[in-house]
A tleap script that builds the chain and sets N, CA, C and O, in Angstrom:
source leaprc.protein.ff14SB
mol = sequence {
  NMET GLU SER ILE GLN GLU GLN GLU ARG ASP
  THR GLU PRO CYS LEU PRO TYR ASP VAL PHE
  ALA LYS THR CYS PRO SER ARG GLY THR LEU
  GLU HIE VAL THR GLY ARG TRP GLY GLY LEU
  THR LEU SER ALA LEU TYR ASP GLY SER LEU
  ARG PHE ASN GLU LEU ARG ARG ARG VAL ASP
  GLY VAL SER GLU LYS MET LEU SER GLN THR
  LEU HIE ALA LEU GLU ARG ASP GLY LEU VAL
  HIE ARG GLU ALA GLN PRO THR ASN PRO PRO
  ARG VAL ASP TYR GLU LEU THR GLU LEU GLY
  ARG GLY VAL ALA GLU ARG LEU LEU GLY LEU
  ILE GLN PHE LEU GLU GLY ARG MET ASP ASP
  VAL LEU ASP ALA ARG ARG SER TYR ASP GLU
  THR ARG GLY GLY CLEU
}
set mol.1.N position { 128.619 205.424 171.037 }
set mol.1.CA position { 127.476 205.332 171.938 }
set mol.1.C position { 126.654 204.092 171.583 }
set mol.1.O position { 126.292 203.886 170.425 }
set mol.2.N position { 126.370 203.285 172.576 }
set mol.2.CA position { 125.610 202.060 172.363 }
set mol.2.C position { 124.121 202.350 172.222 }
set mol.2.O position { 123.580 203.243 172.874 }
set mol.3.N position { 123.468 201.571 171.353 }
set mol.3.CA position { 122.020 201.681 171.236 }
set mol.3.C position { 121.369 200.977 172.423 }
set mol.3.O position { 122.025 200.240 173.159 }
set mol.4.N position { 120.091 201.213 172.594 }
set mol.4.CA position { 119.336 200.559 173.672 }
set mol.4.C position { 119.393 199.041 173.500 }
set mol.4.O position { 119.547 198.308 174.477 }
set mol.5.N position { 119.269 198.571 172.253 }
set mol.5.CA position { 119.307 197.133 172.006 }
set mol.5.C position { 120.659 196.548 172.400 }
set mol.5.O position { 120.720 195.462 172.977 }
set mol.6.N position { 121.744 197.260 172.093 }
set mol.6.CA position { 123.069 196.768 172.458 }
set mol.6.C position { 123.249 196.737 173.971 }
set mol.6.O position { 123.849 195.809 174.513 }
set mol.7.N position { 122.724 197.761 174.649 }
set mol.7.CA position { 122.816 197.800 176.109 }
set mol.7.C position { 122.043 196.641 176.728 }
set mol.7.O position { 122.521 195.998 177.663 }
set mol.8.N position { 120.841 196.377 176.203 }
set mol.8.CA position { 120.026 195.284 176.727 }
set mol.8.C position { 120.689 193.941 176.470 }
set mol.8.O position { 120.621 193.047 177.314 }
set mol.9.N position { 121.327 193.786 175.318 }
set mol.9.CA position { 122.010 192.520 175.017 }
set mol.9.C position { 123.175 192.290 175.970 }
set mol.9.O position { 123.492 191.152 176.318 }
set mol.10.N position { 123.813 193.391 176.391 }
set mol.10.CA position { 124.934 193.275 177.319 }
set mol.10.C position { 124.488 192.832 178.702 }
set mol.10.O position { 125.260 192.202 179.425 }
set mol.11.N position { 123.238 193.153 179.090 }
set mol.11.CA position { 122.771 192.861 180.442 }
set mol.11.C position { 121.898 191.614 180.524 }
set mol.11.O position { 121.686 191.086 181.616 }
set mol.12.N position { 121.393 191.137 179.401 }
set mol.12.CA position { 120.514 189.968 179.401 }
set mol.12.C position { 121.280 188.726 178.960 }
set mol.12.O position { 122.231 188.814 178.183 }
set mol.13.N position { 120.858 187.572 179.462 }
set mol.13.CA position { 121.494 186.345 178.988 }
set mol.13.C position { 121.174 186.137 177.502 }
set mol.13.O position { 120.162 186.632 177.006 }
set mol.14.N position { 122.013 185.427 176.821 }
set mol.14.CA position { 121.810 185.146 175.404 }
set mol.14.C position { 120.546 184.299 175.231 }
set mol.14.O position { 120.409 183.239 175.842 }
set mol.15.N position { 119.644 184.771 174.405 }
set mol.15.CA position { 118.387 184.055 174.184 }
set mol.15.C position { 118.542 183.072 173.027 }
set mol.15.O position { 119.326 183.313 172.109 }
set mol.16.N position { 117.803 181.973 173.067 }
set mol.16.CA position { 117.931 180.975 172.003 }
set mol.16.C position { 117.220 181.372 170.704 }
set mol.16.O position { 117.314 180.650 169.712 }
set mol.17.N position { 116.518 182.499 170.694 }
set mol.17.CA position { 115.786 182.918 169.507 }
set mol.17.C position { 116.281 184.284 169.054 }
set mol.17.O position { 116.684 185.118 169.864 }
set mol.18.N position { 116.240 184.494 167.740 }
set mol.18.CA position { 116.685 185.753 167.164 }
set mol.18.C position { 115.706 186.148 166.064 }
set mol.18.O position { 115.729 185.582 164.971 }
set mol.19.N position { 114.851 187.116 166.355 }
set mol.19.CA position { 113.808 187.519 165.423 }
set mol.19.C position { 114.375 188.031 164.102 }
set mol.19.O position { 113.663 188.070 163.099 }
set mol.20.N position { 115.644 188.421 164.092 }
set mol.20.CA position { 116.255 188.905 162.859 }
set mol.20.C position { 116.696 187.772 161.928 }
set mol.20.O position { 117.010 188.016 160.763 }
set mol.21.N position { 116.721 186.556 162.426 }
set mol.21.CA position { 117.041 185.389 161.591 }
set mol.21.C position { 115.771 184.944 160.875 }
set mol.21.O position { 114.734 184.748 161.508 }
set mol.22.N position { 115.852 184.785 159.559 }
set mol.22.CA position { 114.632 184.522 158.788 }
set mol.22.C position { 113.935 183.223 159.146 }
set mol.22.O position { 112.733 183.096 158.911 }
set mol.23.N position { 114.637 182.263 159.701 }
set mol.23.CA position { 114.002 180.984 160.043 }
set mol.23.C position { 113.565 180.905 161.503 }
set mol.23.O position { 113.053 179.872 161.936 }
set mol.24.N position { 113.756 181.967 162.260 }
set mol.24.CA position { 113.400 181.939 163.677 }
set mol.24.C position { 111.880 181.962 163.851 }
set mol.24.O position { 111.207 182.800 163.250 }
set mol.25.N position { 111.332 181.060 164.658 }
set mol.25.CA position { 109.884 181.025 164.857 }
set mol.25.C position { 109.334 182.271 165.553 }
set mol.25.O position { 108.136 182.545 165.474 }
set mol.26.N position { 110.189 183.020 166.228 }
set mol.26.CA position { 109.710 184.239 166.890 }
set mol.26.C position { 109.251 185.279 165.875 }
set mol.26.O position { 108.427 186.136 166.192 }
set mol.27.N position { 109.781 185.208 164.657 }
set mol.27.CA position { 109.401 186.174 163.631 }
set mol.27.C position { 107.915 186.056 163.278 }
set mol.27.O position { 107.238 187.068 163.097 }
set mol.28.N position { 107.415 184.835 163.180 }
set mol.28.CA position { 105.999 184.641 162.872 }
set mol.28.C position { 105.103 185.199 163.961 }
set mol.28.O position { 104.086 185.831 163.676 }
set mol.29.N position { 105.483 184.965 165.211 }
set mol.29.CA position { 104.690 185.504 166.323 }
set mol.29.C position { 104.736 187.026 166.322 }
set mol.29.O position { 103.722 187.681 166.563 }
set mol.30.N position { 105.907 187.589 166.051 }
set mol.30.CA position { 106.015 189.048 165.970 }
set mol.30.C position { 105.089 189.595 164.887 }
set mol.30.O position { 104.449 190.630 165.077 }
set mol.31.N position { 105.019 188.909 163.767 }
set mol.31.CA position { 104.120 189.338 162.694 }
set mol.31.C position { 102.659 189.262 163.137 }
set mol.31.O position { 101.867 190.148 162.814 }
set mol.32.N position { 102.300 188.216 163.871 }
set mol.32.CA position { 100.918 188.099 164.350 }
set mol.32.C position { 100.575 189.220 165.322 }
set mol.32.O position { 99.466 189.754 165.299 }
set mol.33.N position { 101.526 189.571 166.169 }
set mol.33.CA position { 101.298 190.579 167.209 }
set mol.33.C position { 101.296 191.991 166.628 }
set mol.33.O position { 100.499 192.832 167.043 }
set mol.34.N position { 102.185 192.251 165.672 }
set mol.34.CA position { 102.332 193.616 165.169 }
set mol.34.C position { 101.607 193.851 163.857 }
set mol.34.O position { 101.626 194.962 163.328 }
set mol.35.N position { 100.975 192.829 163.333 }
set mol.35.CA position { 100.214 193.007 162.100 }
set mol.35.C position { 99.049 193.949 162.323 }
set mol.35.O position { 98.730 194.303 163.458 }
set mol.36.N position { 98.431 194.344 161.260 }
set mol.36.CA position { 97.361 195.345 161.310 }
set mol.36.C position { 96.288 195.024 162.350 }
set mol.36.O position { 95.843 195.914 163.074 }
set mol.37.N position { 95.876 193.772 162.429 }
set mol.37.CA position { 94.760 193.429 163.310 }
set mol.37.C position { 95.190 192.767 164.607 }
set mol.37.O position { 94.452 192.814 165.592 }
set mol.38.N position { 96.352 192.157 164.633 }
set mol.38.CA position { 96.801 191.452 165.824 }
set mol.38.C position { 96.970 192.356 167.035 }
set mol.38.O position { 96.475 192.052 168.121 }
set mol.39.N position { 97.666 193.461 166.847 }
set mol.39.CA position { 97.889 194.389 167.951 }
set mol.39.C position { 96.595 195.000 168.462 }
set mol.39.O position { 96.406 195.169 169.667 }
set mol.40.N position { 95.709 195.328 167.534 }
set mol.40.CA position { 94.420 195.899 167.942 }
set mol.40.C position { 93.566 194.869 168.680 }
set mol.40.O position { 92.894 195.201 169.657 }
set mol.41.N position { 93.592 193.638 168.219 }
set mol.41.CA position { 92.816 192.572 168.851 }
set mol.41.C position { 93.321 192.309 170.266 }
set mol.41.O position { 92.531 192.241 171.207 }
set mol.42.N position { 94.635 192.163 170.415 }
set mol.42.CA position { 95.201 191.938 171.749 }
set mol.42.C position { 94.881 193.101 172.682 }
set mol.42.O position { 94.514 192.891 173.838 }
set mol.43.N position { 95.021 194.314 172.184 }
set mol.43.CA position { 94.755 195.493 173.015 }
set mol.43.C position { 93.287 195.591 173.407 }
set mol.43.O position { 92.960 195.990 174.526 }
set mol.44.N position { 92.404 195.226 172.483 }
set mol.44.CA position { 90.968 195.273 172.769 }
set mol.44.C position { 90.586 194.274 173.854 }
set mol.44.O position { 89.649 194.512 174.616 }
set mol.45.N position { 91.301 193.165 173.927 }
set mol.45.CA position { 90.992 192.132 174.921 }
set mol.45.C position { 91.622 192.409 176.280 }
set mol.45.O position { 91.388 191.659 177.228 }
set mol.46.N position { 92.402 193.449 176.393 }
set mol.46.CA position { 93.127 193.715 177.634 }
set mol.46.C position { 92.191 193.929 178.823 }
set mol.46.O position { 92.509 193.511 179.937 }
set mol.47.N position { 91.054 194.566 178.606 }
set mol.47.CA position { 90.135 194.864 179.709 }
set mol.47.C position { 89.241 193.693 180.094 }
set mol.47.O position { 88.503 193.775 181.076 }
set mol.48.N position { 89.298 192.617 179.342 }
set mol.48.CA position { 88.492 191.452 179.696 }
set mol.48.C position { 88.014 190.700 178.473 }
set mol.48.O position { 88.232 191.127 177.339 }
set mol.49.N position { 87.365 189.586 178.712 }
set mol.49.CA position { 86.921 188.729 177.613 }
set mol.49.C position { 85.810 189.404 176.815 }
set mol.49.O position { 85.018 190.191 177.334 }
set mol.50.N position { 85.789 189.061 175.528 }
set mol.50.CA position { 84.765 189.571 174.624 }
set mol.50.C position { 84.292 188.443 173.726 }
set mol.50.O position { 85.042 187.523 173.402 }
set mol.51.N position { 83.043 188.534 173.338 }
set mol.51.CA position { 82.524 187.619 172.326 }
set mol.51.C position { 82.983 188.119 170.965 }
set mol.51.O position { 83.426 189.259 170.826 }
set mol.52.N position { 82.875 187.257 169.967 }
set mol.52.CA position { 83.392 187.577 168.635 }
set mol.52.C position { 82.829 188.901 168.108 }
set mol.52.O position { 83.589 189.774 167.689 }
set mol.53.N position { 81.514 189.050 168.126 }
set mol.53.CA position { 80.910 190.267 167.572 }
set mol.53.C position { 81.226 191.508 168.404 }
set mol.53.O position { 81.335 192.606 167.859 }
set mol.54.N position { 81.375 191.344 169.708 }
set mol.54.CA position { 81.801 192.469 170.547 }
set mol.54.C position { 83.210 192.911 170.155 }
set mol.54.O position { 83.504 194.102 170.057 }
set mol.55.N position { 84.056 191.934 169.937 }
set mol.55.CA position { 85.430 192.212 169.539 }
set mol.55.C position { 85.466 192.856 168.159 }
set mol.55.O position { 86.247 193.776 167.919 }
set mol.56.N position { 84.644 192.386 167.279 }
set mol.56.CA position { 84.588 192.952 165.920 }
set mol.56.C position { 84.121 194.403 165.943 }
set mol.56.O position { 84.624 195.231 165.185 }
set mol.57.N position { 83.170 194.709 166.802 }
set mol.57.CA position { 82.732 196.103 166.933 }
set mol.57.C position { 83.827 196.972 167.549 }
set mol.57.O position { 84.003 198.128 167.166 }
set mol.58.N position { 84.552 196.410 168.496 }
set mol.58.CA position { 85.620 197.163 169.178 }
set mol.58.C position { 86.775 197.469 168.227 }
set mol.58.O position { 87.340 198.562 168.262 }
set mol.59.N position { 87.122 196.501 167.378 }
set mol.59.CA position { 88.207 196.685 166.414 }
set mol.59.C position { 87.562 197.140 165.101 }
set mol.59.O position { 87.414 196.360 164.160 }
set mol.60.N position { 87.198 198.376 165.066 }
set mol.60.CA position { 86.466 198.963 163.950 }
set mol.60.C position { 87.213 198.771 162.629 }
set mol.60.O position { 88.395 199.097 162.516 }
set mol.61.N position { 86.508 198.239 161.640 }
set mol.61.CA position { 87.074 198.091 160.313 }
set mol.61.C position { 87.552 196.690 159.968 }
set mol.61.O position { 87.798 196.398 158.797 }
set mol.62.N position { 87.688 195.818 160.957 }
set mol.62.CA position { 88.153 194.455 160.671 }
set mol.62.C position { 86.987 193.633 160.129 }
set mol.62.O position { 85.867 193.706 160.636 }
set mol.63.N position { 87.271 192.856 159.095 }
set mol.63.CA position { 86.234 191.991 158.548 }
set mol.63.C position { 86.106 190.746 159.421 }
set mol.63.O position { 86.999 190.424 160.204 }
set mol.64.N position { 85.001 190.070 159.276 }
set mol.64.CA position { 84.777 188.836 160.034 }
set mol.64.C position { 85.871 187.817 159.720 }
set mol.64.O position { 86.392 187.155 160.617 }
set mol.65.N position { 86.213 187.700 158.430 }
set mol.65.CA position { 87.230 186.749 158.010 }
set mol.65.C position { 88.597 187.083 158.619 }
set mol.65.O position { 89.284 186.195 159.125 }
set mol.66.N position { 88.988 188.349 158.569 }
set mol.66.CA position { 90.297 188.742 159.098 }
set mol.66.C position { 90.356 188.588 160.616 }
set mol.66.O position { 91.379 188.165 161.155 }
set mol.67.N position { 89.276 188.925 161.305 }
set mol.67.CA position { 89.265 188.760 162.754 }
set mol.67.C position { 89.370 187.283 163.115 }
set mol.67.O position { 90.086 186.917 164.047 }
set mol.68.N position { 88.663 186.445 162.385 }
set mol.68.CA position { 88.722 185.007 162.638 }
set mol.68.C position { 90.138 184.484 162.422 }
set mol.68.O position { 90.646 183.728 163.250 }
set mol.69.N position { 90.781 184.871 161.330 }
set mol.69.CA position { 92.156 184.442 161.055 }
set mol.69.C position { 93.119 184.952 162.120 }
set mol.69.O position { 94.014 184.230 162.559 }
set mol.70.N position { 92.929 186.189 162.527 }
set mol.70.CA position { 93.787 186.795 163.549 }
set mol.70.C position { 93.647 186.057 164.872 }
set mol.70.O position { 94.645 185.740 165.519 }
set mol.71.N position { 92.412 185.783 165.274 }
set mol.71.CA position { 92.180 185.072 166.530 }
set mol.71.C position { 92.778 183.670 166.499 }
set mol.71.O position { 93.347 183.215 167.492 }
set mol.72.N position { 92.655 182.983 165.366 }
set mol.72.CA position { 93.249 181.644 165.244 }
set mol.72.C position { 94.770 181.707 165.428 }
set mol.72.O position { 95.349 180.894 166.148 }
set mol.73.N position { 95.404 182.675 164.773 }
set mol.73.CA position { 96.864 182.806 164.873 }
set mol.73.C position { 97.279 183.136 166.299 }
set mol.73.O position { 98.240 182.564 166.813 }
set mol.74.N position { 96.562 184.056 166.943 }
set mol.74.CA position { 96.903 184.452 168.312 }
set mol.74.C position { 96.641 183.317 169.298 }
set mol.74.O position { 97.371 183.154 170.275 }
set mol.75.N position { 95.602 182.540 169.038 }
set mol.75.CA position { 95.320 181.380 169.895 }
set mol.75.C position { 96.420 180.329 169.727 }
set mol.75.O position { 96.881 179.743 170.707 }
set mol.76.N position { 96.828 180.100 168.502 }
set mol.76.CA position { 97.884 179.111 168.237 }
set mol.76.C position { 99.188 179.519 168.911 }
set mol.76.O position { 99.933 178.665 169.392 }
set mol.77.N position { 99.469 180.819 168.950 }
set mol.77.CA position { 100.689 181.326 169.588 }
set mol.77.C position { 100.577 181.373 171.113 }
set mol.77.O position { 101.541 181.725 171.794 }
set mol.78.N position { 99.412 181.021 171.648 }
set mol.78.CA position { 99.242 181.002 173.098 }
set mol.78.C position { 98.959 182.352 173.714 }
set mol.78.O position { 99.148 182.537 174.916 }
set mol.79.N position { 98.509 183.300 172.910 }
set mol.79.CA position { 98.240 184.656 173.402 }
set mol.79.C position { 96.769 184.886 173.733 }
set mol.79.O position { 96.434 185.739 174.554 }
set mol.80.N position { 95.905 184.124 173.091 }
set mol.80.CA position { 94.459 184.258 173.278 }
set mol.80.C position { 93.878 182.885 173.608 }
set mol.80.O position { 94.276 181.868 173.039 }
set mol.81.N position { 92.934 182.882 174.535 }
set mol.81.CA position { 92.211 181.660 174.884 }
set mol.81.C position { 90.791 181.781 174.347 }
set mol.81.O position { 90.125 182.797 174.544 }
set mol.82.N position { 90.341 180.740 173.673 }
set mol.82.CA position { 88.982 180.684 173.126 }
set mol.82.C position { 88.188 179.699 173.948 }
set mol.82.O position { 88.596 178.551 174.123 }
set mol.83.N position { 87.054 180.146 174.455 }
set mol.83.CA position { 86.206 179.250 175.232 }
set mol.83.C position { 84.817 179.194 174.616 }
set mol.83.O position { 84.087 180.185 174.581 }
set mol.84.N position { 84.475 178.014 174.134 }
set mol.84.CA position { 83.156 177.787 173.545 }
set mol.84.C position { 82.263 177.146 174.594 }
set mol.84.O position { 82.620 176.128 175.186 }
set mol.85.N position { 81.100 177.746 174.822 }
set mol.85.CA position { 80.151 177.207 175.793 }
set mol.85.C position { 79.019 176.523 175.042 }
set mol.85.O position { 78.484 177.074 174.079 }
set mol.86.N position { 78.656 175.328 175.479 }
set mol.86.CA position { 77.636 174.542 174.760 }
set mol.86.C position { 76.215 175.039 175.047 }
set mol.86.O position { 75.415 174.357 175.688 }
set mol.87.N position { 75.933 176.231 174.559 }
set mol.87.CA position { 74.588 176.784 174.713 }
set mol.87.C position { 73.945 176.860 173.338 }
set mol.87.O position { 74.598 176.619 172.323 }
set mol.88.N position { 72.691 177.190 173.313 }
set mol.88.CA position { 72.002 177.353 172.045 }
set mol.88.C position { 71.456 178.771 171.963 }
set mol.88.O position { 70.535 179.093 172.715 }
set mol.89.N position { 71.963 179.628 171.105 }
set mol.89.CA position { 73.080 179.413 170.182 }
set mol.89.C position { 74.404 179.323 170.936 }
set mol.89.O position { 74.500 179.771 172.079 }
set mol.90.N position { 75.433 178.739 170.297 }
set mol.90.CA position { 76.726 178.601 170.960 }
set mol.90.C position { 77.304 179.962 171.342 }
set mol.90.O position { 77.158 180.939 170.608 }
set mol.91.N position { 77.948 180.009 172.480 }
set mol.91.CA position { 78.594 181.241 172.938 }
set mol.91.C position { 80.101 180.999 172.964 }
set mol.91.O position { 80.574 180.032 173.562 }
set mol.92.N position { 80.839 181.877 172.316 }
set mol.92.CA position { 82.292 181.774 172.280 }
set mol.92.C position { 82.875 183.072 172.815 }
set mol.92.O position { 82.573 184.158 172.322 }
set mol.93.N position { 83.714 182.937 173.829 }
set mol.93.CA position { 84.379 184.084 174.426 }
set mol.93.C position { 85.870 183.993 174.165 }
set mol.93.O position { 86.441 182.904 174.115 }
set mol.94.N position { 86.491 185.149 174.000 }
set mol.94.CA position { 87.937 185.239 173.796 }
set mol.94.C position { 88.522 186.082 174.910 }
set mol.94.O position { 87.976 187.119 175.285 }
set mol.95.N position { 89.656 185.610 175.435 }
set mol.95.CA position { 90.340 186.372 176.468 }
set mol.95.C position { 91.840 186.156 176.330 }
set mol.95.O position { 92.292 185.194 175.708 }
set mol.96.N position { 92.597 187.064 176.919 }
set mol.96.CA position { 94.047 186.963 176.872 }
set mol.96.C position { 94.545 185.899 177.838 }
set mol.96.O position { 93.997 185.726 178.926 }
set mol.97.N position { 95.576 185.200 177.434 }
set mol.97.CA position { 96.289 184.323 178.347 }
set mol.97.C position { 97.262 185.198 179.139 }
set mol.97.O position { 97.360 186.400 178.892 }
set mol.98.N position { 97.964 184.611 180.068 }
set mol.98.CA position { 98.969 185.371 180.825 }
set mol.98.C position { 100.022 185.942 179.865 }
set mol.98.O position { 100.423 187.100 179.989 }
set mol.99.N position { 100.456 185.131 178.924 }
set mol.99.CA position { 101.426 185.584 177.930 }
set mol.99.C position { 100.842 186.709 177.075 }
set mol.99.O position { 101.507 187.712 176.819 }
set mol.100.N position { 99.612 186.537 176.643 }
set mol.100.CA position { 98.938 187.560 175.839 }
set mol.100.C position { 98.781 188.861 176.588 }
set mol.100.O position { 98.887 189.939 176.004 }
set mol.101.N position { 98.529 188.763 177.884 }
set mol.101.CA position { 98.379 189.966 178.717 }
set mol.101.C position { 99.699 190.751 178.764 }
set mol.101.O position { 99.700 191.979 178.684 }
set mol.102.N position { 100.807 190.038 178.892 }
set mol.102.CA position { 102.108 190.703 178.893 }
set mol.102.C position { 102.388 191.405 177.578 }
set mol.102.O position { 102.914 192.518 177.557 }
set mol.103.N position { 102.033 190.748 176.475 }
set mol.103.CA position { 102.220 191.362 175.158 }
set mol.103.C position { 101.308 192.584 175.024 }
set mol.103.O position { 101.747 193.637 174.562 }
set mol.104.N position { 100.050 192.448 175.422 }
set mol.104.CA position { 99.094 193.554 175.302 }
set mol.104.C position { 99.523 194.760 176.132 }
set mol.104.O position { 99.352 195.899 175.698 }
set mol.105.N position { 100.074 194.526 177.312 }
set mol.105.CA position { 100.545 195.646 178.142 }
set mol.105.C position { 101.598 196.450 177.403 }
set mol.105.O position { 101.586 197.681 177.437 }
set mol.106.N position { 102.498 195.764 176.744 }
set mol.106.CA position { 103.552 196.456 176.003 }
set mol.106.C position { 102.986 197.184 174.790 }
set mol.106.O position { 103.409 198.298 174.481 }
set mol.107.N position { 102.037 196.563 174.106 }
set mol.107.CA position { 101.401 197.206 172.961 }
set mol.107.C position { 100.630 198.452 173.384 }
set mol.107.O position { 100.666 199.474 172.697 }
set mol.108.N position { 99.937 198.365 174.511 }
set mol.108.CA position { 99.172 199.516 174.980 }
set mol.108.C position { 100.089 200.684 175.325 }
set mol.108.O position { 99.717 201.839 175.123 }
set mol.109.N position { 101.279 200.399 175.841 }
set mol.109.CA position { 102.251 201.452 176.087 }
set mol.109.C position { 102.643 202.139 174.790 }
set mol.109.O position { 102.739 203.365 174.738 }
set mol.110.N position { 102.870 201.360 173.748 }
set mol.110.CA position { 103.207 201.920 172.440 }
set mol.110.C position { 102.032 202.711 171.870 }
set mol.110.O position { 102.217 203.806 171.339 }
set mol.111.N position { 100.834 202.162 171.978 }
set mol.111.CA position { 99.642 202.844 171.478 }
set mol.111.C position { 99.458 204.184 172.177 }
set mol.111.O position { 99.209 205.197 171.524 }
set mol.112.N position { 99.578 204.195 173.489 }
set mol.112.CA position { 99.415 205.440 174.246 }
set mol.112.C position { 100.494 206.451 173.875 }
set mol.112.O position { 100.217 207.645 173.767 }
set mol.113.N position { 101.712 205.982 173.682 }
set mol.113.CA position { 102.789 206.877 173.270 }
set mol.113.C position { 102.465 207.507 171.919 }
set mol.113.O position { 102.585 208.720 171.749 }
set mol.114.N position { 102.051 206.673 170.952 }
set mol.114.CA position { 101.742 207.188 169.619 }
set mol.114.C position { 100.550 208.144 169.635 }
set mol.114.O position { 100.581 209.191 168.990 }
set mol.115.N position { 99.507 207.782 170.370 }
set mol.115.CA position { 98.347 208.669 170.453 }
set mol.115.C position { 98.737 210.017 171.054 }
set mol.115.O position { 98.234 211.058 170.632 }
set mol.116.N position { 99.627 209.997 172.032 }
set mol.116.CA position { 100.071 211.230 172.671 }
set mol.116.C position { 100.976 212.082 171.800 }
set mol.116.O position { 101.137 213.276 172.052 }
set mol.117.N position { 101.569 211.477 170.777 }
set mol.117.CA position { 102.496 212.199 169.898 }
set mol.117.C position { 101.954 212.383 168.484 }
set mol.117.O position { 102.711 212.725 167.575 }
set mol.118.N position { 100.657 212.162 168.283 }
set mol.118.CA position { 100.095 212.255 166.939 }
set mol.118.C position { 100.214 213.642 166.337 }
set mol.118.O position { 100.345 213.762 165.119 }
set mol.119.N position { 100.172 214.696 167.145 }
set mol.119.CA position { 100.364 216.037 166.584 }
set mol.119.C position { 101.731 216.131 165.920 }
set mol.119.O position { 101.862 216.714 164.844 }
set mol.120.N position { 102.752 215.558 166.557 }
set mol.120.CA position { 104.099 215.549 165.975 }
set mol.120.C position { 104.136 214.736 164.682 }
set mol.120.O position { 104.769 215.138 163.706 }
set mol.121.N position { 103.460 213.600 164.684 }
set mol.121.CA position { 103.413 212.757 163.487 }
set mol.121.C position { 102.717 213.491 162.348 }
set mol.121.O position { 103.200 213.486 161.215 }
set mol.122.N position { 101.587 214.121 162.646 }
set mol.122.CA position { 100.849 214.839 161.607 }
set mol.122.C position { 101.654 216.022 161.074 }
set mol.122.O position { 101.619 216.304 159.877 }
set mol.123.N position { 102.376 216.714 161.950 }
set mol.123.CA position { 103.258 217.796 161.505 }
set mol.123.C position { 104.348 217.258 160.588 }
set mol.123.O position { 104.645 217.856 159.554 }
set mol.124.N position { 104.939 216.138 160.960 }
set mol.124.CA position { 105.989 215.527 160.140 }
set mol.124.C position { 105.437 215.120 158.778 }
set mol.124.O position { 106.101 215.310 157.759 }
set mol.125.N position { 104.239 214.567 158.752 }
set mol.125.CA position { 103.629 214.177 157.476 }
set mol.125.C position { 103.411 215.389 156.579 }
set mol.125.O position { 103.713 215.357 155.386 }
set mol.126.N position { 102.873 216.475 157.180 }
set mol.126.CA position { 102.638 217.695 156.393 }
set mol.126.C position { 103.945 218.223 155.813 }
set mol.126.O position { 104.016 218.586 154.638 }
set mol.127.N position { 104.964 218.260 156.641 }
set mol.127.CA position { 106.268 218.737 156.199 }
set mol.127.C position { 106.823 217.856 155.079 }
set mol.127.O position { 107.328 218.361 154.077 }
set mol.128.N position { 106.728 216.574 155.252 }
set mol.128.CA position { 107.194 215.621 154.243 }
set mol.128.C position { 106.447 215.840 152.929 }
set mol.128.O position { 107.055 215.931 151.863 }
set mol.129.N position { 105.127 215.922 153.021 }
set mol.129.CA position { 104.304 216.076 151.809 }
set mol.129.C position { 104.596 217.396 151.094 }
set mol.129.O position { 104.613 217.452 149.864 }
set mol.130.N position { 104.826 218.450 151.870 }
set mol.130.CA position { 105.133 219.749 151.261 }
set mol.130.C position { 106.450 219.721 150.502 }
set mol.130.O position { 106.562 220.314 149.430 }
set mol.131.N position { 107.444 219.037 151.050 }
set mol.131.CA position { 108.757 219.017 150.402 }
set mol.131.C position { 108.843 217.981 149.281 }
set mol.131.O position { 109.726 218.069 148.428 }
set mol.132.N position { 107.956 217.022 149.273 }
set mol.132.CA position { 108.036 215.956 148.270 }
set mol.132.C position { 106.811 215.919 147.354 }
set mol.132.O position { 106.669 214.994 146.555 }
set mol.133.N position { 105.948 216.890 147.459 }
set mol.133.CA position { 104.797 216.956 146.560 }
set mol.133.C position { 103.634 216.065 146.938 }
set mol.133.O position { 102.765 215.810 146.104 }
set mol.134.N position { 103.589 215.585 148.170 }
set mol.134.CA position { 102.458 214.766 148.625 }
set mol.134.C position { 102.533 213.348 148.117 }
set mol.134.O position { 103.435 212.978 147.364 }
set mol.135.N position { 101.558 212.555 148.550 }
set mol.135.CA position { 101.529 211.139 148.146 }
set mol.135.C position { 100.524 210.912 147.060 }
set mol.135.O position { 100.361 209.783 146.596 }
savepdb mol mol.pdb
quit
């Protein structure tokens, strides 16, 4: 029986990038998107642009430094657009690019799936901890 990935490879043209190859540039972008703060940042921006502090409040727990680093990486990858307005004080807004929006849509599907199945996850954790003595 073929896996979903094998089926998709059979129907899609061969892509020039392979995230499983250690030197492939797609791996770095995948890390930015799926890292602890990247996915949350992209998902938070899905409903529209936010200023830095609004985004920081939305992504509860992220430090100013980590959010700044995350936004820089996502902007460099073409997923987030940063717009600085020459006001006093300066106003900086962040929003998803078209590419970022496509990534965020997929992440939100995963987030919604996980949130909907958290009872199963918590049951699995309890079962695991009971049989292995906890963490």
